[in-house]
C-alpha positions in Angstrom: -53.9 -17.4 24.2 -50.7 -17.2 26.2 -48.7 -14.0 25.9 -45.6 -15.9 24.8 -47.5 -17.4 21.9 -48.7 -13.9 20.9 -45.2 -12.5 21.0 -43.9 -15.5 19.0 -46.6 -15.1 16.3 -46.0 -11.3 16.0 -42.2 -11.8 15.6 -42.7 -14.6 13.1 -45.1 -12.4 11.1 -42.6 -9.5 11.2 -39.8 -11.8 9.9 -41.9 -13.2 7.1 -43.0 -9.7 6.1 -39.5 -8.4 6.0 -38.1 -11.3 3.9 -41.0 -10.9 1.4 -40.4 -7.1 1.1 -36.6 -7.6 0.8 -37.1 -10.1 -2.0 -39.4 -7.8 -3.8 -36.9 -4.9 -3.7 -34.1 -7.0 -5.2 -36.3 -8.1 -8.0 -37.2 -4.5 -9.0 -33.6 -3.2 -8.7 -32.1 -6.3 -10.2 -34.0 -5.9 -13.5 -32.4 -2.5 -14.0 -28.8 -3.7 -13.5 -26.3 -4.8 -16.1 -24.8 -8.3 -15.9 -23.1 -8.8 -12.6 -19.6 -9.4 -14.0 -19.4 -6.3 -16.2 -21.0 -4.1 -13.5 -18.6 -5.1 -10.8 -15.5 -4.7 -13.1 -16.6 -1.2 -14.1 -17.3 -0.3 -10.5 -13.9 -1.6 -9.4 -12.2 0.3 -12.3 -14.0 3.5 -11.4 -13.0 3.1 -7.7 -9.4 2.4 -8.6 -9.3 5.5 -10.9 -10.8 7.7 -8.3 -8.3 6.4 -5.7 -5.5 7.0 -8.1 -6.7 10.5 -8.8 -7.0 11.3 -5.1 -3.5 9.9 -4.5 -2.1 11.9 -7.3 -3.7 15.1 -6.0 -2.5 14.5 -2.5 1.1 13.9 -3.6 1.0 16.9 -5.9 -0.2 19.1 -3.0 2.5 17.7 -0.8 5.2 18.4 -3.4 3.9 21.9 -4.0 4.0 22.6 -0.2 7.6 21.3 0.0 8.7 23.3 -3.0 7.3 26.4 -1.4 9.0 25.6 1.9 12.3 25.1 0.2 12.0 28.3 -1.8 11.2 30.3 1.4 14.2 28.7 3.2 16.5 29.5 0.3 15.2 33.1 0.2 15.8 33.5 3.9 19.3 32.1 3.6 20.1 34.4 0.7 18.9 37.4 2.7 21.0 36.4 5.7 24.1 36.0 3.4 23.4 39.4 1.9 23.1 41.0 5.3 26.4 39.4 6.5 28.2 40.4 3.4 26.9 44.0 3.7 27.9 44.1 7.4 31.4 42.8 6.5 31.8 45.5 3.8 30.7 48.2 6.2 33.1 47.1 8.9 36.0 46.8 6.5 35.3 49.9 4.5 38.3 52.2 4.3 36.7 55.3 2.9 37.9 54.8 -0.6 35.7 53.9 -3.5 36.3 51.4 -5.0 37.7 49.7 -1.9 41.3 49.8 -0.9 42.3 46.5 -2.4 41.5 47.8 -5.9 43.1 51.2 -5.3 46.6 50.0 -4.3 49.4 52.1 -5.5 52.5 50.1 -6.0 55.7 51.8 -4.7 
């Protein structure tokens, strides 16, 4: 027998064996499945719900991070404003308490 014929027969045997085994697996698994229409719709619905949930969680996380960022920025701005006001008051303090503007004596 020629080596080409031997190779051809072994490849042909392998292909036939794989197709038979693949057909057998689909028969076993196919008997346990629900009707194709309902199963695919349920699967699509579950996938859509899972995607919606992931999207919702992602946007909620993004919103929380942005709110935290805005709150920190606001706190820093308030602190800078307080410091500037305090510095202005110390610079313009005239030694009187309450400040001079409230202690004016009209002549």
